[in-house]
C-alpha positions as YAML, in Angstrom:
chain: A
units: angstrom
residues:
- id: 1
  name: MET
  ca: [64.39, 55.37, 101.06]
- id: 2
  name: LYS
  ca: [66.64, 59.48, 101.67]
- id: 3
  name: ARG
  ca: [63.66, 61.78, 100.63]
- id: 4
  name: GLY
  ca: [64.24, 65.61, 100.07]
- id: 5
  name: PHE
  ca: [64.44, 69.00, 97.70]
- id: 6
  name: CYS
  ca: [67.07, 69.90, 95.68]
- id: 7
  name: TYR
  ca: [68.11, 73.43, 97.34]
- id: 8
  name: GLY
  ca: [69.33, 74.36, 93.56]
- id: 9
  name: CYS
  ca: [66.12, 73.69, 92.10]
- id: 10
  name: GLY
  ca: [63.53, 73.03, 94.33]
- id: 11
  name: LYS
  ca: [62.80, 69.04, 92.53]
- id: 12
  name: PRO
  ca: [61.74, 66.47, 94.69]
- id: 13
  name: THR
  ca: [64.74, 64.21, 95.57]
- id: 14
  name: ARG
  ca: [65.16, 60.15, 96.37]
- id: 15
  name: LEU
  ca: [68.50, 58.32, 96.94]
- id: 16
  name: GLY
  ca: [70.20, 61.78, 96.33]
- id: 17
  name: ILE
  ca: [69.15, 62.47, 93.05]
- id: 18
  name: ALA
  ca: [66.90, 65.26, 92.10]
- id: 19
  name: PHE
  ca: [63.71, 63.64, 89.77]
- id: 20
  name: SER
  ca: [60.44, 65.48, 88.30]
- id: 21
  name: PRO
  ca: [57.38, 65.52, 90.19]
- id: 22
  name: LEU
  ca: [56.09, 62.45, 88.07]
- id: 23
  name: LYS
  ca: [58.98, 60.29, 88.08]
- id: 24
  name: THR
  ca: [59.25, 60.70, 92.04]
- id: 25
  name: ARG
  ca: [55.61, 59.57, 92.34]
- id: 26
  name: ILE
  ca: [56.75, 56.61, 90.19]
- id: 27
  name: ILE
  ca: [59.39, 55.86, 92.34]
- id: 28
  name: ASP
  ca: [57.43, 56.41, 96.07]
- id: 29
  name: ALA
  ca: [54.68, 54.48, 94.62]
- id: 30
  name: VAL
  ca: [57.13, 51.35, 93.55]
- id: 31
  name: ASP
  ca: [58.65, 52.25, 97.04]
- id: 32
  name: ARG
  ca: [55.64, 51.40, 98.80]
- id: 33
  name: ALA
  ca: [54.69, 48.71, 97.29]
- id: 34
  name: GLY
  ca: [57.60, 47.12, 99.44]
- id: 35
  name: PRO
  ca: [58.47, 43.03, 97.84]
- id: 36
  name: ASP
  ca: [55.65, 42.19, 96.30]
- id: 37
  name: GLY
  ca: [56.02, 45.11, 94.14]
- id: 38
  name: ILE
  ca: [53.24, 47.00, 92.03]
- id: 39
  name: SER
  ca: [51.98, 45.93, 88.52]
- id: 40
  name: ALA
  ca: [51.73, 48.58, 85.25]
- id: 41
  name: PHE
  ca: [47.91, 48.81, 85.44]
- id: 42
  name: GLU
  ca: [48.16, 49.70, 89.19]
- id: 43
  name: LEU
  ca: [50.83, 52.27, 88.27]
- id: 44
  name: ASN
  ca: [48.76, 53.75, 85.68]
- id: 45
  name: ARG
  ca: [45.66, 53.23, 88.22]
- id: 46
  name: ILE
  ca: [47.56, 55.36, 91.11]
- id: 47
  name: ILE
  ca: [49.65, 57.88, 89.12]
- id: 48
  name: PHE
  ca: [48.03, 58.76, 86.07]
- id: 49
  name: ALA
  ca: [44.67, 59.15, 88.14]
- id: 50
  name: ASN
  ca: [43.79, 62.82, 86.95]
- id: 51
  name: ARG
  ca: [45.58, 62.54, 83.32]
- id: 52
  name: ARG
  ca: [45.01, 60.37, 80.41]
- id: 53
  name: ASN
  ca: [45.52, 56.73, 81.16]
- id: 54
  name: VAL
  ca: [48.98, 55.78, 79.54]
- id: 55
  name: GLY
  ca: [50.49, 52.45, 78.36]
- id: 56
  name: GLU
  ca: [52.96, 49.98, 80.27]
- id: 57
  name: ALA
  ca: [55.14, 50.76, 76.99]
- id: 58
  name: CYS
  ca: [55.59, 54.92, 78.73]
- id: 59
  name: ILE
  ca: [55.55, 53.43, 82.16]
- id: 60
  name: ARG
  ca: [58.38, 51.31, 81.08]
- id: 61
  name: ALA
  ca: [59.91, 54.14, 79.36]
- id: 62
  name: HIS
  ca: [59.69, 56.14, 82.49]
- id: 63
  name: VAL
  ca: [61.34, 53.47, 84.48]
- id: 64
  name: PHE
  ca: [64.22, 53.45, 82.07]
- id: 65
  name: GLN
  ca: [64.71, 56.66, 82.79]
- id: 66
  name: ILE
  ca: [65.23, 56.66, 86.37]
- id: 67
  name: ASN
  ca: [67.24, 53.46, 86.20]
- id: 68
  name: GLN
  ca: [69.56, 55.32, 84.32]
- id: 69
  name: ALA
  ca: [69.32, 58.27, 86.78]
- id: 70
  name: LEU
  ca: [70.07, 55.58, 89.53]
- id: 71
  name: LYS
  ca: [73.15, 53.82, 88.22]
- id: 72
  name: GLY
  ca: [75.94, 54.08, 91.50]
- id: 73
  name: THR
  ca: [73.44, 54.82, 94.17]
- id: 74
  name: GLY
  ca: [73.06, 50.63, 93.86]
- id: 75
  name: TYR
  ca: [69.85, 50.74, 93.47]
- id: 76
  name: ARG
  ca: [67.07, 50.29, 90.74]
- id: 77
  name: ILE
  ca: [63.44, 49.51, 89.78]
- id: 78
  name: LYS
  ca: [63.01, 46.23, 88.56]
- id: 79
  name: SER
  ca: [60.31, 44.51, 86.79]
- id: 80
  name: HIS
  ca: [59.49, 40.63, 87.43]
- id: 81
  name: GLY
  ca: [55.79, 40.42, 87.45]
- id: 82
  name: GLY
  ca: [55.29, 43.34, 88.90]
- id: 83
  name: PHE
  ca: [57.72, 46.67, 89.44]
- id: 84
  name: ARG
  ca: [59.80, 46.67, 92.20]
- id: 85
  name: LEU
  ca: [63.01, 48.38, 94.15]
- id: 86
  name: GLU
  ca: [65.64, 46.43, 94.96]
- id: 87
  name: LEU
  ca: [69.75, 46.66, 95.50]
- id: 88
  name: ALA
  ca: [71.55, 46.69, 92.39]
- id: 89
  name: LYS
  ca: [72.76, 43.86, 90.95]
- id: 90
  name: GLU
  ca: [76.39, 45.44, 90.60]
- id: 91
  name: ALA
  ca: [75.87, 46.95, 94.14]
- id: 92
  name: ALA
  ca: [75.18, 43.94, 95.75]
- id: 93
  name: GLU
  ca: [78.13, 41.75, 94.60]
...
C-alpha cells in the first residue's frame, strides 16, 4: 500500500489520501491482517490500547468514513467476519 505524508498538512497518507492518525492506524491494522481480516475486538485492542475501549459501532463509523474517503481509489474496507482491505467492486469490473 502506498504510504507517505501530505506535504500541505503533514497528515499521514494512505493510497494518496490524507487521514487522521487514528484512521491511519485503523487502515494499517486492517492492511496488516491480510486476507483473513481482523475482528472489531482485535482492532479495539490494537488501536485503542492506550485509550478507553470503544464499541463496535464506533469502529464501524470510522471504517465508513475511511471508505467514503477511499471512493475513487479502487479500494475499500469490507467486513464479513472481519475487516479486510480489498479492491472495490466497481474497480474490479
